[in-house]
N, C-alpha and C positions, 0 to 999 in steps of 0.2 A: 470370534471369527479372525482367521489369520490375515495378515496384511501382505499377501503374496506379491503385490505390485512393486514392493520395495526390494525385491531380490536383486542384489547388486550384480549378479552374474547374468541376468537376463539381457538379451540383445533383441533388437527389433529388425524386421525385414525392411523397414523404412530406414534409409540412410540417416545417420546422426553425425554431423560434423564434429571434429575434435573441439573440446571446450564449449560445446553447445549447452545452453541452459535447459534444453528440453529433451533429455534422454527418455527412454521408455519408463524409467523409474519415477519420472515427474508426473506426467498425466495431469496437467492443470485443466481448469474449466473456464470457458469464456463464451461470448456470443459474437458471431460475425455475420456479415452480409456478403453474399457471393456476387459475381458479375451479373448473374441473372436476377439480382434483387431478391434473393431468397435469404431470409433471416433464420439462423439456426443456432442452437447450442452446439458447442464443439470442444475438442481438445486439440493438443498439439504434440507431435513428435518430430524432432529435428526441425526442418524448415517446411513441414507439411501440416496444414490445418485439416482436421478430421470432422466431418459432418455427422454428429451423433443423431440428428433427426433422421438422416438417411439410413444410418445403421439400425435405428429402431424400426423404421418402416420395412427394412429388409430382414427383420427377425433376429438380429444379432444379440439382443438383450432378452431373448426368450428365457423364461425361468426366474426372472427378477420382477417383482411386483412393481410395475410402473403404470401410471395413467397412459392412455394411448398416445397422447400428444406431449408427453413429458419433455422431449428434446426438440419439439417443433415450436417452442415458444420464443419470445424475444427477451426473456430474462431467465436467470437461474433461480428465482425466488421459490418456485414450487419444488424444484429438485432439492434445494437447500432445506426446505420445510420437511422433507421426508426423513431427515435425520442421518446420523452417522452410519448406521447399518447399511442403508441404501447407498450412501456415498462410497462406502468401501466395496460393496458388491459390484457396483458399476465400474469403479476404478480397477478392481481385480479382473473383471471381464475384459476391459480394454487392454490390460497388460497381457492377458492370455491371447486375445485376438490378434495383437500386433507382434507377438513373439515370433522370432525368426523360424521357429519349428512348426508353427501353426499354418497349414495351407488353406484354411477355410476362406479367408478373404484374400490372402496373398496370391492365390492361384485363380482368383475369379476376376478377370479383367473388367467385365461389365460392371460389377459392383464397385471395384476400385475407382472407376471413372466417375461415379456419382458420390463417392464418399470422401475422396482425398483431393485437396486443393493445395497449390503452392501458396505460401503465406503472402507473397506479393500480389496474388490475385484475389485477395479478400480484404475487407475493411473491418477492423475490430470495433465493436460497439461497447457501451457501458454494460458490464456483465450482470448487474443486478439493478432492480428498482430500489434505490436507497430511500427508505422511509424516514429514518432518523440517522443523524450523524453526530457523534461525540468526539471531541478532540481532547486528548489528555496532555499532560505536561510532566512527563515521567522520566526525563533524563536529568540526573542530579548535576552533571557537568553543565548542561545547557541552562538549567534554572540558576545555578551558581553564577555563571557568566553574566546572564541578564541581570541578576540581582546586584552584581558588582558594578555594572554600567549605570543602572537606573536608581539604585538605592544605596544602602550603606555597605561598602565592601567587606566590613567586618561582620556583618549580619546579612549575607547575601540571600540565604534561604529564609522565607517567611516561616513563622512558628509551626504552621500546619503541614508544611511540605513533607517532612519525614514521617508523618502519621497517616496521611491519606493520599491516594492517587488523585491529584488535583485535575479537574477537567471542566470543560464547558460545552454547551450544546451549540453546534454549528449549523450551517445551512446546506441542505443536501441538493438544492435545485441547481447549484452551480458547480457540482462535482462532474468533471468531464474525463473521458478516456484520453490516453496518450495520443498525441497528434493534433488535438484541438487547440488552436492558438488562444491566447488570453490578452485582453486589452488592459493597458495601464489604467488603474481606477482613479476616479475623482473622489474627493472628500475634503473635510475641513482639516487644516493643520495650524499649529501655532508656531510661527517663526521664533527663533531664539531671540530673547530680549523683549518680545512683544507681549501685550496683554489681550489683544483682539485677534481671533482666528481669521484665516484667509481661506478661500475656496479655490481648488484647482486640482490638476492631476497630481497624484503622489509622485514625489521625487525620489523616494527611497523604497522601491519595490524589491522584495527579497524572496528567495526560496526558503522552504523549510524541509530538510531531509527527514522524511518520516516513512513508516510503514503503517498499514491499517489492517484490521481483521474484520471479517464478515461473519455475522452470527446467524444462527437458525432461530426458529421460534423457541425461546429459551424458558419462559416462565409465564405464569398468570399474574395479573396485577395484584400486588400485595405479597407475592412469594419471592423471597430472595434466592439467589443462586449460590450455593455453598462454593467456597473457593476451590475445594478439591474436586468439584464436578464441573467447574466452569469451562474447561477445555473441551468437554463433550459437546458444548454448544457453539464452538467456534469452527466454522467450515474451512476457512483458509485465510491467506494473507495476500496483500498486494503492496507494491511500492506506491508511495504517496508524496507528492510535492504540494504542500499546503502553502500556496502563495500568500504573501504578507506585505502590507504597506506600512512600513515602520513609522513614518511620520504621522499618518492618520491614526495609527494605533497609540502612539505616545499621547496624543491629545484626547482620545476618547476612552481609553481603557480604565480610567478611574471614574466612577466607583464600580462599574459592573463588568469590566473586562472587554475583550475584543468584540467588535461589531463590524463596521464597514471595512475595517482593515483586513478582515479575514474572509468575509462571505462573498467576495467578488469572484473567486475562482479557486478550485483545488483540483489537481490532476492525478489520476491513478493509472497504474499499469493495467492492461486489459485482461491478463490471464491470472486467475485466482489459483495460487499454489496451495494445495490442501495441507492440513496439519499432519495427515498421514505421510505425505511426501517429505515433510520437514522433520519427521521423527528421528532420523539418524543423526541430526545435527543439534540435539539438545546439549546444553551446557548449564553449569551452575551460574546463577546471576550474582550481582554484587551483594556483599554482606549488608544486611539491613539493621541499622542501629539508630535509634532504639528499636527493640523488637516490636513489630506491628501488633495491634490489638488482635485478639483471638480469631475474629472472623476473616482476617487477612493473612493469617499465618499459614505457610506452606513449606513442605520439605521436598528435597530432591532437585532434579534439574528442570527448571521451569523457564529458562532463557533459551535462545536459539542463536547459533553462530552463523549470522548472515552478514557477509561482506557487502558494504555499500559504498558507492562513490557518486559524486556529483560532478557534472561536466558543464562548462559554459562554452557555447559555440556561437561566436559572433556571426552575423550574416556574411556569407561568402568567405568564411575563414575557417581555420582548423579548430578542433576541440582542445580544451584545456581542462584537465582534472583539477578541481579546486578543493575537493574534500574526499578523504577516505575514512570511513567510520565502520561501526559494526553494531548490529542490533543487540548484541550480548551486553552492551554497556547500560541498557535500560535498568533503572533502579526498581521500578514497579513492573511486574510481569503482566501479561495479558489476562491471566486468570485472576490476579488481584484487581485489575481494572474492572473486569466484568462483575466480580463479586461485589466490589464497592459500588458500582453503578446500580446494582439491584438490591442492595441491603435495605433500602427504604421501600422496596416493593415496586420499583419502576419496572414496567414491562419492556422486554426486548423482543423484537420480531425478526422474522426471516429477512435478510437483506440489509439489516441495520449495519452501519459501519462505525468502527471505533479507531480513531487515529492515535498513534503512539505518542504524539508530541515530537518536537525536534530531537533528533538523535545526535548527540555530541559525545565525542570520546575525550580522553584525558589529555590529548596533545593538540596543539594549535592547528595542525593539518587535518584533524579529525572533527573539527567543529562543524555543526550541521546547518549553518546559515551564514549569509554574508555579514549580518549584524555582528557575529562573533569572529568570523574569519578576518574582517577588516577592523574589528573593534570599533564599531559604530562609524566607520569611514575614516578613522584616523590612520589606518595602515592599508592603503589600497593594494589589491592584488594585481600583478602583471601577468597578462595572458601571453600565450605563445606568439601572437601576432604583434606583441609589443604594446598593446593598449592596456590601460589600467581600468580596474573596476572597484568602486566602493560599494555599489549595489548593482542591480541588473539594468542594463541599458535597453532601450527600444530595439527590437529586432534581434536581440540575443535569444538563443534557444537554450533552455535549461534541461539537462538530461540526467535522470537518476537511474543507475543500474545496480542490481543486487544479485548475489548468488551465494550458495553454500558449497563448500568443498570438503570432502573427506576421502583421502586416498584418491582413487580414480573416479569416484562418484561426485558429480557436479549437478546440483539442482538449482536452477535460477528462475528469475522472474521476468527476464527480458528487460524492458526499460519503460520508463515513462518520460516522454519528451514533449515539451510545449514551448512555443515561441511567444515572447512578449511583444505584442503589437503596440504602436502608439495609442495614446488616449483618443477616444472618439471625439470628433469635433462637435461640441455642444453649442446649440443655438438658444439664447435666452432673449 
């Protein structure tokens, strides 16, 4: 089935500002609530949010096999479960419907009034019910930097790292959409030179620049997903700030890995950009040496050229870009991550989320965490307002933005923005 929504020459009758992340070639999917407290599945073109539940009730998806309430639900899980054929049919229909030459909705004022909203008049919600969440550790540059800081600089990568996409199972209950603030977490830490831990708020709260992909119902328990088929089961991608408490992590992560340092909050951008929309931005990923085992071997362009940046905005002050990186630096691809995740028969369901792991590039200004950017606090960053940061301060807002660009075609994710609030006052 042709992917007609990607036609770079297509224009919409909805105005799309210059350098907007959401031209008609994007057509992402999300969930929002209107001023009338109606929750609906929707898409976005320019600065307009589109109520797909209303479109379905008005008959604009006629001819596509959908349940009667497909887009009147509060999550995308059922739609994602329908698979790639349905995703493409719906996306193609939306591209045709909002094409500048199609009068069907364009010239129907009554329909437009119930279908189209200004983005400032809606509130974005979590787009899927996330059943399970896995976080990978797939940036060679990031893993090397962390290894240099915490282990032997001459042997920064652990022996398994170049052979498997390392990952761990995280906590889905505290994944929140952009705009939801996060409290500084409590936990145990071990002060330098001490042998007994202390309890209190984390002093070293950090961001992690990541993306994440959302899966469909991919397999039955016991059935691996072949690497060459893995992308068929990936619905799309979001931006992801996987908050981290470095001092808590340092004390707890041996022998079983991150726990309280990671499960207190993770923030995602609310619009899921489909793999179909990202197709024009494929690139070849890093050379993998040694060659992966056969079940992880893949050929062709399996990486994506996604420009990423992280901004710190202190309260009542201006933004400072602290990192510029790119998803194409990732050593292990999404297909390899999903293939490895299921090689033992692990079942993957609709709405499951897989984090990329911190995305760091080869230069100091492309590192994906404050841990690396300040080298553990040894080299503080100076923001535009003159203040310094070793890690994230209370009332700082961390913003992650990302987009792809090829000629005049720009496909973006918008942003994930979250403010770090002071720790809650505990009473014992």
